[in-house]
C-alpha positions in Angstrom: 20.0 -8.9 45.5 21.7 -5.6 44.6 23.3 -7.3 41.6 20.0 -8.5 40.2 18.4 -5.1 40.9 21.2 -3.3 39.1 20.8 -5.7 36.1 17.0 -5.2 36.1 17.4 -1.4 36.2 19.8 -1.5 33.4 17.3 -3.5 31.3 14.5 -1.0 32.0 16.8 2.0 31.3 17.8 0.4 28.0 14.2 -0.2 27.1 13.1 3.3 28.0 16.0 4.8 26.2 15.0 2.8 23.1 11.4 3.9 23.5 12.5 7.6 23.8 14.5 7.3 20.6 11.5 6.0 18.6 8.8 8.2 20.1 10.5 11.6 20.7 8.5 13.2 17.9 5.4 11.3 17.1 3.8 12.5 13.8 1.0 10.0 13.2 -2.1 10.4 15.3 -0.3 12.5 17.9 -3.2 12.3 20.4 -2.7 8.5 20.9 1.1 8.7 20.6 1.3 11.3 23.4 -1.0 9.3 25.6 1.0 6.2 25.0 4.3 8.0 25.7 2.9 9.4 28.9 1.8 6.0 30.1 5.3 4.5 29.3 6.9 7.4 31.3 4.7 6.6 34.3 5.5 2.9 34.0 9.2 3.7 34.0 8.9 6.0 37.0 7.0 3.2 38.9 9.8 0.8 38.1 12.3 3.4 39.5 10.2 3.6 42.7 10.1 -0.2 42.9 13.8 -0.4 43.0 14.1 2.4 45.5 15.4 5.1 43.1 13.9 8.5 42.6 13.1 9.7 39.1 14.6 12.9 38.0 12.4 15.9 37.6 12.7 15.9 33.8 11.8 12.2 33.7 8.9 12.4 36.1 6.4 13.8 33.6 6.1 13.9 29.9 5.3 17.6 30.0 6.9 20.4 32.0 5.4 23.9 32.2 6.5 27.4 32.9 4.7 29.7 35.2 1.1 28.3 34.9 -1.1 25.6 33.7 -2.5 25.8 30.1 -6.3 26.3 30.1 -8.7 25.0 27.6 -12.4 26.0 27.5 -15.0 23.9 25.7 -18.2 25.9 25.1 -21.1 23.5 24.9 -21.8 20.4 26.9 -23.8 18.4 24.4 -22.3 15.6 22.2 -20.1 18.0 20.3 -18.5 19.5 23.4 -18.3 16.3 25.5 -16.6 14.3 22.7 -14.0 17.1 22.3 -13.3 17.2 26.0 -12.9 13.5 26.0 -10.6 13.4 23.0 -8.5 16.2 24.5 -8.3 14.5 27.9 -6.8 11.5 26.1 -4.5 13.5 24.0 -2.7 15.8 26.4 -1.4 15.5 29.9 -3.5 16.1 32.9 -1.6 19.2 33.8 -3.8 21.0 31.3 -7.0 22.4 32.7 -10.1 21.6 30.6 -13.4 23.3 31.5 -16.7 22.5 29.7 -19.4 25.2 29.8 -23.0 24.1 29.4 -25.8 26.7 29.8 -28.6 24.2 30.4 -29.3 23.4 34.1 -29.9 19.7 33.1 -26.7 19.6 31.0 -24.8 16.3 31.5 -27.5 14.7 33.6 -29.0 11.5 32.5 -32.3 13.2 32.2 -34.1 10.4 30.5 -33.9 6.6 30.3 -35.7 5.6 27.2 -37.3 2.6 28.9 -39.1 4.9 31.4 -42.3 6.8 30.9 -41.0 10.3 31.0 -39.9 13.0 28.6 -36.3 14.4 28.6 -35.8 17.7 30.3 -32.3 18.5 28.9 -33.1 20.6 25.8 -30.0 19.4 23.8 -31.0 17.2 20.8 -28.5 14.7 22.2 -30.6 14.1 25.3 -33.9 13.7 23.3 -32.7 11.1 20.8 -32.1 7.4 20.7 -30.1 7.8 17.5 -29.0 5.5 14.8 -25.3 5.8 13.9 -26.0 5.5 10.2 -23.3 6.1 7.7 -26.0 5.6 5.1 -27.7 8.7 6.4 -24.5 10.6 6.1 -24.5 10.0 2.3 -27.6 12.2 1.8 -26.4 15.7 1.2 -29.0 18.5 1.3 -27.0 21.3 -0.3 -27.6 20.5 -3.9 -29.8 22.0 -6.7 -32.6 19.4 -6.2 -33.0 20.4 -2.6 -33.8 24.0 -3.4 -36.8 22.9 -5.4 -37.8 20.4 -2.7 -37.7 23.1 -0.1 -40.0 25.3 -2.1 -42.4 22.4 -2.9 -42.5 21.2 0.7 -42.9 24.7 2.2 -45.9 25.3 -0.1 -47.4 21.9 0.8 -46.8 22.5 4.5 -48.4 26.0 4.3 -51.4 24.8 2.3 -52.0 21.8 4.5 -51.7 23.7 7.8 -54.1 26.3 6.5 -56.4 23.9 4.7 -59.6 24.7 6.5 -59.3 28.4 5.8 -58.4 28.2 2.1 -60.0 24.9 1.0 -62.9 26.8 -0.5 -60.6 28.8 -2.8 -58.5 25.9 -4.2 -59.5 23.0 -6.4 -59.6 19.9 -4.2 -57.4 17.9 -6.6 -54.6 20.4 -6.1 -54.5 19.9 -2.3 -52.1 17.2 -1.1 -53.7 15.0 1.5 -51.1 13.8 3.9 -53.5 12.2 6.3 -53.1 8.9 4.6 -50.1 7.0 3.2 -50.7 7.7 -0.5 -48.2 10.5 -0.6 -44.9 11.3 1.0 -45.3 14.0 3.7 -43.3 17.2 3.3 -39.9 17.1 5.0 -38.8 20.7 4.8 -40.4 24.0 5.9 -39.2 27.5 5.7 -40.6 30.4 7.7 -38.9 33.5 6.5 -40.8 35.8 8.8 -39.6 33.9 11.8 -36.0 33.9 10.6 -35.9 37.6 9.7 -38.9 39.2 11.3 -39.3 41.4 14.4 -39.1 38.4 16.8 -35.5 37.7 15.7 -32.7 39.7 17.2 -30.1 41.4 15.0 -27.6 38.6 15.5 -30.2 35.9 14.8 -31.3 37.5 11.6 -27.7 38.2 10.5 -26.8 34.5 11.2 -29.7 33.4 9.0 -28.7 35.7 6.1 -25.1 34.4 6.4 -26.3 30.8 6.4 -28.7 31.3 3.5 -26.2 33.0 1.3 -23.7 30.2 1.7 -26.4 27.5 1.4 -27.8 28.9 -1.8 -24.4 29.2 -3.4 -23.4 25.6 -2.3 -26.7 24.3 -3.6 -26.7 26.0 -7.0 -23.1 25.0 -7.7 -23.7 21.4 -6.6 -25.0 18.7 -8.9 -25.0 15.0 -8.2 -21.2 14.7 -8.6 -20.4 17.5 -6.1 -23.0 16.2 -3.7 -21.5 12.7 -3.9 -18.0 14.0 -3.1 -19.3 15.6 0.1 -21.3 12.5 0.8 -18.1 10.5 0.5 -16.4 12.7 3.0 -19.2 12.4 5.5 -19.3 8.6 5.0 -15.5 8.3 5.7 -16.0 10.3 8.9 -18.9 8.2 9.9 -16.9 5.0 9.4 -14.2 6.3 11.6 -16.7 7.5 14.1 -18.2 4.0 14.3 -14.8 2.4 15.0 -14.0 5.0 17.7 -17.4 4.3 19.3 -16.9 0.5 19.3 -13.4 0.9 20.7 -14.7 3.2 23.5 -17.2 0.5 24.4 -14.8 -2.4 24.2 -12.0 -0.7 26.1 -14.3 0.4 29.0 -14.1 -1.7 32.1 -17.9 -1.7 32.2 -18.3 -1.9 28.5 -20.6 -4.9 28.5 -23.0 -3.3 30.9 -22.8 0.0 29.0 -23.5 -1.7 25.7 -26.6 -3.3 27.2 -27.7 0.0 28.8 -27.4 1.7 25.4 -29.4 -0.9 23.6 -26.8 -1.4 20.8 -28.2 -3.0 17.7 -26.7 -3.7 14.3 -28.2 -3.5 10.8 -30.6 -1.0 9.2 -33.5 -1.3 6.8 -34.2 1.6 4.5 -37.7 1.5 2.8 -38.3 3.1 -0.6 -41.5 3.7 -2.6 -39.9 3.0 -5.9 -37.3 0.6 -7.3 -35.4 3.5 -8.8 -34.9 5.1 -5.3 -33.9 1.7 -3.8 -31.3 1.1 -6.5 -30.0 4.6 -6.1 -29.5 3.9 -2.3 -27.9 0.6 -3.1 -25.5 2.2 -5.6 -24.6 4.8 -2.9 -23.7 2.0 -0.5 -21.5 0.3 -3.1 -19.9 3.6 -4.1 -19.0 4.3 -0.5 -18.0 0.7 0.2 -20.7 0.0 2.7 -22.2 -3.5 2.8 -25.8 -3.5 1.7 -28.3 -5.7 -0.2 -31.7 -5.3 -1.9 -34.2 -7.5 -0.1 -37.5 -8.9 -1.3 -40.3 -7.5 0.9 -41.0 -11.0 2.4 -37.4 -11.4 3.5 -37.5 -7.8 5.0 -40.6 -8.6 7.0 -38.9 -11.6 8.5 -36.1 -9.4 9.7 -38.6 -6.8 11.0 -42.2 -7.9 11.0 -43.7 -4.5 11.8 -43.0 -3.3 8.3 -46.1 -5.3 7.3 -48.2 -2.8 9.4 -47.6 -0.1 6.8 -50.5 0.0 4.3 -48.2 0.3 1.3 -45.7 -2.3 2.4 -46.3 -4.6 -0.5 -45.1 -1.9 -2.9 -42.0 -1.1 -0.9 -38.4 -1.8 -1.9 -36.0 -2.5 1.0 -32.2 -2.0 1.2 -30.6 -3.8 4.1 -27.5 -1.9 5.4 -25.6 -4.4 7.6 -22.8 -2.1 8.8 -25.0 0.4 10.7 -25.3 0.6 14.4 -28.1 1.9 16.7 -27.4 3.1 20.3 -28.8 5.5 22.9 -26.8 8.7 22.4 -28.1 10.2 25.7 -26.7 7.3 27.7 -23.4 7.6 25.9 -23.0 11.3 26.5 -23.9 10.8 30.1 -21.2 8.1 30.3 -18.6 10.5 28.7 -19.6 13.3 31.1 -18.9 11.0 34.1 -15.7 9.7 32.5 -14.2 13.2 31.9 -15.2 14.4 35.4 -13.4 11.4 36.9 -10.1 12.4 35.3 -10.3 16.0 36.3 -12.2 17.8 33.5 -14.5 20.5 35.0 -18.1 20.4 33.8 -20.1 23.5 34.6 -23.8 23.8 33.8 -26.6 26.3 34.5 -25.7 29.8 35.5 -22.0 29.1 36.0 -21.9 27.3 32.6 -24.0 29.7 30.5 -21.9 32.0 28.4 -22.5 35.8 28.7 -19.5 37.0 26.7 -16.3 35.8 25.1 -13.6 38.2 24.3 -10.4 37.4 22.4 -7.9 39.3 24.5 -4.8 38.9 22.4 -4.6 37.7 18.8 -0.9 37.0 19.0 -0.2 33.3 18.9 1.2 32.0 22.2 2.3 28.4 22.8 1.4 27.5 26.4 3.9 24.8 27.2 7.5 23.9 26.8 8.0 20.6 25.0 10.9 19.1 26.9 10.7 15.4 26.2 9.3 15.7 22.7 11.2 18.6 21.0 9.8 20.5 18.1 10.9 19.7 14.6 14.1 21.3 13.3 14.0 25.0 12.6 10.8 25.2 14.8 11.4 27.2 18.0 10.3 25.6 21.2 7.1 26.9 22.6 7.2 29.1 25.7 4.6 29.5 28.4 2.8 32.9 28.6 2.6 35.0 31.7 -0.7 35.3 33.5 -1.7 38.4 31.6 -1.2 36.8 28.2 -4.3 34.6 28.2 -5.9 34.8 24.8 -9.6 34.6 25.8 -11.7 36.0 28.6 -15.0 34.2 29.2 -17.8 35.7 31.3 -20.5 33.4 32.5 -24.1 34.2 33.4 -23.3 34.2 37.2 -20.9 37.1 36.6 -17.6 35.3 37.0 -14.8 35.8 34.5 -12.2 33.2 33.4 -9.1 33.4 31.4 -8.2 30.7 28.8 -5.5 30.0 26.3 -7.7 27.9 24.0 -11.4 27.8 23.3 -13.3 25.2 21.4 -16.7 26.5 20.3 -19.1 23.5 20.3 -22.3 25.2 21.4 -24.6 23.5 18.9 -27.3 25.8 17.5 -26.0 28.7 19.6 -22.5 28.5 18.1 -23.1 31.3 15.5 -24.4 33.6 18.2 -21.3 33.0 20.4 -19.1 33.5 17.3 -20.8 36.9 16.8 -19.9 37.9 20.3 -16.3 37.8 19.0 -17.2 39.4 15.6 -16.5 36.1 13.9 -19.9 35.4 12.5 -18.6 34.8 9.0 -16.5 31.9 10.2 -19.6 30.1 11.7 -22.4 30.3 9.1 -24.5 27.5 10.7 -28.2 27.8 11.5 -30.7 25.8 13.6 -32.7 23.2 11.8 -35.8 22.1 13.7 -36.7 18.4 13.6 -38.9 16.3 15.9 -38.3 13.2 17.9 -41.3 11.1 19.1 -40.6 8.5 21.8 -43.4 6.1 22.5 -43.8 2.9 24.6 -45.6 -0.4 24.1 -46.8 -2.7 26.8 -43.9 -3.8 28.9 -41.8 -6.6 27.7 -40.2 -8.4 30.6 -36.5 -9.3 30.9 -37.3 -13.0 30.3 -38.6 -12.2 26.8 -35.5 -10.1 26.1 -33.2 -12.9 27.2 -35.1 -15.4 25.0 -34.8 -13.0 22.0 -31.0 -12.6 22.6 -30.6 -16.4 22.7 -32.4 -16.7 19.4 -29.9 -14.3 17.8 -32.5 -11.4 17.8 -32.1 -7.9 19.1 -33.4 -7.4 22.7 -34.8 -4.1 21.5 -38.4 -3.6 20.5 -37.3 -3.3 16.9 -35.2 -6.1 15.6 -33.9 -3.8 12.9 -34.2 0.0 12.7 -36.0 1.3 9.7 -36.4 4.5 7.6 -39.5 5.3 5.6 -40.5 8.6 4.0 -37.5 10.5 5.4 -38.3 9.4 9.0 -36.0 7.2 11.0 -37.5 4.7 13.4 -35.2 3.1 16.0 -35.3 1.4 19.3 -32.8 1.1 22.2 -35.0 -0.7 24.7 -37.4 -3.6 25.1 -40.5 -1.5 25.0 -39.7 1.8 23.4 -39.6 3.2 19.9 -38.3 6.5 18.7 -39.3 8.2 15.4 -37.3 11.3 14.2 -37.5 13.4 11.1 -38.3 16.7 9.4 -36.1 19.7 8.7 -37.6 23.2 9.4 -36.0 26.6 9.3 -38.1 28.5 11.8 -35.6 30.5 13.8 -33.9 29.9 17.1 -35.3 27.6 19.8 -36.8 30.2 22.1 -38.5 32.1 19.3 -39.9 29.1 17.5 -42.0 27.6 20.3 -45.3 28.7 18.7 -44.4 28.0 15.1 -46.8 25.3 13.9 -45.6 22.1 12.3 -47.1 19.1 10.6 -44.4 16.9 12.1 -46.2 15.8 15.4 -49.4 14.6 13.6 -47.5 12.8 10.8 -45.0 11.1 13.1 -47.8 10.1 15.5 -49.7 8.5 12.6 -46.7 6.5 11.5 -45.9 5.5 15.1 -49.5 4.3 15.7 -49.5 2.4 12.4 -46.2 0.6 13.0 -46.9 0.1 16.7 -50.6 -0.2 17.3 -50.1 -1.2 20.9 -48.0 1.9 21.7 -49.0 5.1 23.5 -47.9 7.3 20.5 -49.5 10.7 20.3 -48.8 14.2 19.0 -48.1 15.4 22.5 -45.1 13.1 22.7 -43.3 14.7 19.8 -40.5 16.9 21.1 -38.7 19.5 18.9 -34.9 19.1 18.5 -32.7 21.8 17.0 -29.6 20.9 15.2 -26.8 23.1 13.9 -26.9 22.9 10.1 -23.9 23.7 8.0 -24.5 25.4 4.6 -22.7 22.7 2.7 -23.6 19.8 5.0 -19.9 19.4 6.1 -19.2 20.2 9.8 -17.0 23.1 10.8 -13.9 21.6 12.4 -10.6 23.4 13.0 -8.9 26.6 14.0 -10.2 30.0 13.0 -7.4 31.6 11.0 -8.0 35.1 12.3 -8.1 34.1 15.9 -5.3 31.7 17.0 -6.4 29.4 19.8 -10.1 29.4 18.7 -11.4 26.1 17.3 -14.8 25.3 15.9 -16.6 22.0 16.4 -20.1 22.5 15.2 -22.4 22.3 12.1 -23.0 18.5 12.3 -26.7 19.0 11.5 -28.6 15.8 12.0 -25.4 13.7 12.1 -24.0 14.7 15.5 -24.2 11.1 16.8 -22.8 9.9 13.4 -19.8 12.2 13.2 -18.8 13.8 16.5 -16.4 11.2 17.8 -14.4 11.3 14.6 -14.4 15.1 14.3 -13.5 15.5 18.0 -10.3 13.5 17.2 -9.6 16.0 14.5 -9.7 18.9 17.0 -7.5 17.0 19.4 -4.9 16.4 16.7 -4.8 20.0 15.6 -4.6 21.4 19.1 -1.9 18.9 20.1 0.3 20.2 17.2 -0.3 23.7 18.5 0.7 22.7 22.0 3.9 21.1 20.8 4.7 24.0 18.5 5.2 21.7 15.5 4.2 22.4 11.9 0.6 21.8 11.2 -0.3 19.0 8.8 -2.6 19.2 5.9 -4.6 16.1 6.8 -6.3 14.4 9.7 -5.5 10.7 10.2 -8.3 8.7 11.8 -9.1 5.1 12.7 -9.9 2.9 9.7 -7.1 4.3 7.6 -9.2 7.4 7.0 -7.3 10.4 5.8 -9.2 13.7 5.5 -8.0 17.0 4.1 -8.2 19.6 6.8 -9.2 22.3 4.4 -12.5 20.5 3.6 -13.5 20.7 7.3 -12.0 24.1 8.1 -14.3 27.0 9.1 -12.0 29.2 7.0 -13.5 27.8 3.8 -16.5 30.2 4.2 -14.3 33.4 4.4 
């Protein structure tokens, strides 16, 4: 009846008025607050339509714009770029245009299923890895004094071993490290200065290495164990939040159960150490950073993962069981996010139309790109105004010759980020450099689904490995019933295209470990694929706005921890940009899931300038 309709409408109006009073200026985790407000606004409008009333223009949308749609470019379509696009799409209304640029023709494609006998064709490290989301790995900081000595030692060992046949007649045999057995730990680092600075490197490539090296040496010299632990603590906090966001993404997805199975999610992680001292140090780290872990007798460890017993030195190993870590297929997750953001209107360009030819900051004057009608700015803060068409702050030219104007740019181009930054004369703000590692994916004889179901019913992982393991700085994980992936090594050998012919000990070492752990696998040196990761000089990713160029945000420098950190740091970018869009004062901290609070200055790219 009309009376009941009037009463119901009065109730909804009262509820919405109350909601507006409480949520007019959300200050905690604005990305989620904005999204929730927008959803409540749509619910209110749907109720108006249900009772035959039209919503007023100001009530129809949470945002109203002047003259044109705000435009946001995300440069890079790997895990760093896709997670930012996803976080932004949740944080702001759909009236914003978000475009992701990825230069690889295979970008965003599910180019490999790790249970199929094929190698990935997408060059991004994201697509080549079946990573472990390991907060424990995030604790290990490279930029400290001890690392400088290890780099020199490992580089010497790598050089001697790789040239052994030619120089063995000139060196005493007892001084040559034999890495063809398990008696010694293989070298992890390698430094090829000629490749980084020599004639094969362009001016920008050489300059980016000098910038990185200068900051890395300073950070390492000034960092002892205490300073390294402080940075490790920061990384661990981000990793913890990252894990919560990942699990929430899976649990909240309508196809989450199928996605979880497709990703081969596993829990728990075994780190193997050659000395009790090293194991106790790892255990103390876990306790320091409030991660659950326990020191296991080797017999108990082999019950959790029997393949440990295949290692010749397994009786002398000390095992730390980290129970909070997760393993999942990052390639499948990124592919899922690409499809998800496409479905809600984010444009994903790859190949010639996604490759970046030039980026020009058109106007350094700060311009807010929307009027905040429903959520006014804080007192004494003027409302933002939309710019006219010729006031776009960035002009991006792609390899196909087309030009695009944008108001905001997020640089998340992985190892190419410093080169793109140098296009804008901002190389000092992005002192990252490619770190070459290797990923070897091998397959055993096929395990049928019946076996996998039986293993699940017995409380075991359906993956080939019941528990992922790390040994001698190599990480061994599995996200399928018949596959294994070993990753490791850190080599400074220049940029990807110039480093193809730089030799490495990694393929032979990794193949030897893979064949030992999995004697029934097809592991070989040829299956080892190089993966280049953007390494930050102080191990902390570069996350935030560049002070000299308003509207430009960096989301790079995650090193080997892209899968471990990117979901959390993407939320940081979304929070910062959301404040800029509202025209409100910027906070000094990021607030992330798990009650994690991070000082923005510690992540800011401005810390290097």
